[in-house]
N, C-alpha and C positions, 0 to 999 in steps of 0.2 A: 254838576255831573254832565258828562258828555253824552249826547244822544246819537243813537245809531238805529238803522233799520236792517232787519235780517229777513229776507224773503226766500231763503233757500236753506238746504240742510248743511251748508258750508259757511265758514266764517267770512263775513264781508271783508273786503280788502282793507278798508279804512279802519275797521275794528281790529283786524289782525295786526295792522301796523301800529296802532295805538298800544296794544298789549305787548308787542315784541320790542318796542322802543325801550321800555323799562327792563324787560327781561334780558336784553342783550348787553346792558351796561355791566361791566365787571370792574370792581375796584381793585386794580392791580397794586395800589399802594398798600391795601390791607393784606393782600396775599404775600407781598414782599416782607411786610412787617411780621407776619406769622412765621415765615421762613427764618427770619432773624431771631425771633424769640425761641423757635425750636432749637436752633443751633446753640443758643445761649443756655437753654435748659439742659441740653445734652452734655455740654462741656462744663458748665459751672454748677449744675444741680441746685441745691438748696440756696446757695448764695444768689443765683439768678432769680429764684422765686422771691427771695427777700427784697431784691431791688425792684422788681416789677410791682410787688404789693405796695411798696412805699410810693412808687411813681404813680400808679393808677388809683390806689385806694387810700393813700396817705396814712398807712398803718405800718407800725414797726413790728414786723413779723420776726419771730425767733423760734427756736426749737421747743420752748416751753409753752408758747401760746398758739402754735400752729393748729393743734387739735383742740376742738371745743370739748370741754369736760362735761361729764354727766351733771355735775353740780351747777354749772352755768346754764345748761339746758333746762334743768329743773327750776331754777330760780326765775329764768325768763318766762318759762311756760306758765308759771304761777301768776303772771301779770295779765293773762289773756282775759278779754271780756267774756263772761260766762255765756252770754248769748251767742257769741261767735264760736266758742268751743262746742256748744250744743249743736250748732249748725254743721260744724266740721264733722262731728260724730255721725250725724245723719248722712252726710255726703259719703263718708268712708264706708258706711254700711251698704249704701246703695251701689257704690262702685264695686264693692266686694261681691255683692249678689250677682251683678251682671257678669263680672269677670270669672266667677266660679264656673261659668258655663263654657269657658274658652280652653280649658286644659286639654292638651293633646295626650292621647294614650299610646302606650307601647303595644305592639302586636307581634304575634309569632304564629307560624303554621308549618305543617309538614306536607310536602308536595307528593305527587303520585309515585315518585321514586323513593319515598321515605327519607328525603333530605329535609333538614330542619333549617328554618331561616326566620328572620324577623327584623323588627325595627324597634330600638329602644329610644324613648324620649327622656331626656335628663335636663336638669336646670343648668344654665350658664353658671360658672363658679362664682364670678364676681362682677358686680355692676355698680357704676357710679351715676348718681343723679345730680345734674347741674341745676342749681336754683338761682335764678338771676337776682341781683340786689340793686340794680340801678334804676332806670326809669320804670321798669316793669318788674315788680316783686309779686309773684303769683304763687302763694302757698298751695292753691288748688292743684297746681302741676305736681306738687309733691305726692299727694295721694293718688293722682292719676298715673304716676310712674312707679311708686313704691308698692302700692297694693297689688298690681299684677305681678311684680317681681316676687313678692312674698308668696303669692298663690303658686307661682311656678316653682318655688322651692329654692330660690337663690340664697346661698348661705352667707355671702359677704356683700352687703349693700353699703355703699359709701355715699355721703352727701357732701357737696362743696358749695359754698356761697361766699360772696365778698364779706369782709369783716363787719360792715355796717349791719348786715342781716342779724347778727347775734347781739346787737345792741337795740335795734329798732323793731324786731318782729317776734312778739310773743307767740304769734300763730305758727311760725315756722318751728319754734321750740316745742310748742304743744304737739305738733304733728310728729316731730322726731321722737318725742317721748311716747306718744300714743302708739306709733307704728313700730317702736322698738329698735330704732336705728341709733347705733352708738359710735360708729366711725364717721366723724364729722370734722371737716377742715374749713378754716376761715380763709379761703382763697377763692378768687374769682377771675373772670376774664379768660383770654386765650391761654395764659400761663397755667391756669388750673386744669384746663382740658389737656394740655400737653404733659403736665405733671402726672395726671392720671393714666395717660396712655403709655408713657415711657417709665414712669416711676421716678421717685427722688430717693436715691440711696440713703438708707438710714432713717427715712422719714415717712415716705408714702410708697406702698407697694402698688405696682401697676394693676389695672383692672382689665377685664375682658370686653366690657361694653360700656359706652357712655351714652346717656339719654338726657333729655331735657332741653328747654329752649334757651336762647340767649341772643345777644346783639350780633351784629355782623362779624365781630372779631371772634366770638364764641363759635358762630356757625362756620366760619372759614377754618378755625382751628380743628373743629370736628371733621370737616371735610378733608383736611390735610392728614389726619391720623386714621381715616377710614381705610381699613386693610391691615393696619397694625393692630387695631382693635375694631370691634363692631360699633356702629352708631345706630340710633333710631332712624334719623332722617336729617336732611338739611332744611331746617325750618326757615321759611321766608315770612314776609308780612302776612298778617291775617286777611282772610277773604270771606265774604258772604255773598251768596247768590240767592235772590228771592224770586221765585216764580209767583207772580201775583195773579192767580186765577180767580179773580173776584172783581166786582165793580161796586161794592157797597161802600158808601162814604164812611161808615163807622169803622171800616178796616184800615182806612188811610193812616190815622195816627199810629196804629199798631205796626204797620209795615215801616213807617218812617222811623219809629223807635228802634225797630230791629236793624234797619240800615245803620243807624248811629251806634248800635251796640258793638259793631266791629270798627266803624270809622274812628271812634274815639281811642282805639288802641294805639294808633300810630299814624303819622302823616303818610306812610306808604301803604296803609291798609287799603284793600280793594273792595268797595261795595258795588254790587251788580244787581240791577233790577230788570226783570224780564216780564213783559206783559203784552197782550194783544190789543190793549186799549190805550191809545195815545193820550186822550183826555185824562184818563186815570193816572198815567205815568206823570203827567204834568202836575196833577194835584198832589201826588205822593212827594215829588221833588220839592214842591213849594212848602208842604208841611214839614219835610225833613229840615229844611233851612230855618223854618220858624222854631222848631224844637231845639235846633242847634244853639240858638241864642240863649237858651236857659241852662246850658251846661256850665260847670266850673271852667274857669278861663283856660287852664292847661288842656283840658279835654276838648273844649270848644276849638282851640287852635289846632289840635291834632285832627279832629273830625272835619274841620273846614278845609284843611289842606288835602285830606284824603278825598273828600267829596269833589273838590275843585280840580285836583290833579290826577286822581286815580279812579273816580267814580264813573260808572257806566250805566246807562239806561238804554235798553234795546226793545224796539217794537217788533214783535213777531206776529205770525199769522194766527196762532192759537196756542193753547196750553201745551199741546203735544209738540208743537214746534219749539216751544220754550224748553221743554225737556231735551229735545235733540241738541239745541244750542248749549244747554248746560252740560251735556255729556262731552261736547267739544271743549268747553272751558274747564271742565274737571275741577270744580271749586272745592275748597276746604270744607266750607259749610254750605249746605243747600237747604233752604226753606221752601217747602211746597205749601203755599198759602192758598188752600183750595177746599171746597166742600167735598171733593173727590180725590183726596191725596193718594189713596192706595191705587187707584187706577193709573195715576201718573207715575207712582213709585215703581210699578212693574217695568217701566221702560228706562229707569235710571240705571246707568252702568258705571258712571265715573263721578264719585263724590267721596269726600272724607267721611262726612256724617250727614244724615238727612233728618230734617225736622218737619213733622207732618201736622197740618191743620193750624187753626188760629190760636190754639192754646199751647203751642210748643215753640216759644221763642228760642232762639239759639242759646241764650244764656242758661236755659235749663241744662243743656249739654255741657256748658262750661263748668258747672258746679255740682249738680246732684242727680242728673238724669240717670246715669248708670253706664252708658257707653263712654269710651275714653275721649278726652278732648285733645290729646296729642295726635294731630292729624296732618296728612300730607298737604302741602301748599304749592302754589305756583303751577298748577296743572298736573302735578305729579300723582294725583289720585287716579290717573290713567294706569299707573303701575305700582303704586304704593298703597298700603292700607293703614288704618289707625293703629296706634300702639296697643298691644294686648299681651295677654299671658304668653302667647306663642312667641313673642319677641324675646322672651327671657328663657325660652327652652331651645334646645338643639336636639338633633336626631342623629343616630348612627345605625347602620344596618349590620346584621351579622348573619353568617351562614355556616352550616356544617354539612358537607357532602359526604356520602358514604362511598366505600370502595367500588361497589357495583355501579353507582351512578357516574363516578369519575371515568370508569372504563367505558361505560355506555356513551359518554359525551366527549371522550378524549379526542377523537378525530375531528369533531366539530370545533373544539377549542383550538387545536393545532392548525387547522385549516385557516381559521380567521386570523390567528396570530401571524402565520406566515404571509397572509395577504397584506398585513401591515408591516412586514419586514422585521418582525420581532421574534427571532429564532429562539431565544432563551425562554420566552413565554411558552412556546410550543413544547420545548424540551422538559420544562418543569412538570408538565403533565405526563409526557411519555416515559420519563425516567422511572416513574413509579411502577411501570409494568414491564420493564426490561427484564429478560431472563426469568419471567414468572409465568 
């Protein structure tokens, strides 16, 4: 992990440069590839989808096996480990309980002139959930996305995942069955995202929103269709920022384990440690590398690359300064490892999700805590929020003016309209009172 010192309320130049070097790299080859796939999907439709599925997933897609049948889902679901299905049921219940509190309500009122107006909240008509099937197959993301969509009242929920998912993952099948999702397609990658956005005539109807994580190809495809459809966010590599407001030796292995909980995700994952105690930082880093050696080989390799190339340890003046720095970094996950977490929480403004105290490791939030684990990454928690029920709802306003009110305000409307050089806007009010 790279070490930095921060003695002010702004990002040190060397730390800023270290962060921005990675953020500034754009993979133009991927963007060009997405453009080519888009053109192919639009011109060749299902034939293009068949070619890409064979090329990337080595699967012979056809009109009969594109959609995963209820019978297939039921048979695969039956193979799940009972202990895992029980844990998933617990998780679903807890996620549902939290998200039930997020529903937005319609409202209406009558103003002092007896005009009626309001705002209606309605569900998005159709949503697709992308479930990765490559290096990262995370069934937990299914209930984190589908449960809030169900609470919002979305009528059509579509799930897509690469073909191998429906061979290898009883847990995905169990969640599909448990959550009642029946429109499921065995397609993955950028071609799946593009097919959902534009539709495949005769096979897949387009959706209104696409959510769920994926690799860089999926992320770039989602970015390319944003505007044609809604998306949740452009998800980047996972991040964890830990404010270590403690100097107890017994806390060292806990913090080290929490650092690794995100570092093992991906070589590009970003672990960040903030503390006002240099000796304590050194002890945590040492313990982190010790525990690293006990991980399975693939996870150890991920975590080691993450720690060596992306890991950051920052010495700050005190815990409050650590919070200030964290607000600048705007991490996906923020752990406040402190005996006074609520005092520090009051000053947090930028974070995807916050985990308080020594008994709340980030993995609680990944699986069963209650809040959503689909979170903004790459510093975007400065302006994005976690996925929630509100992301599957939309709003429209309505108004009914009466004749007396329109007459009362007609000159105001016409004056503003003409100031904007929009004559017909003014006349559309005035014409209602001509010769009357």
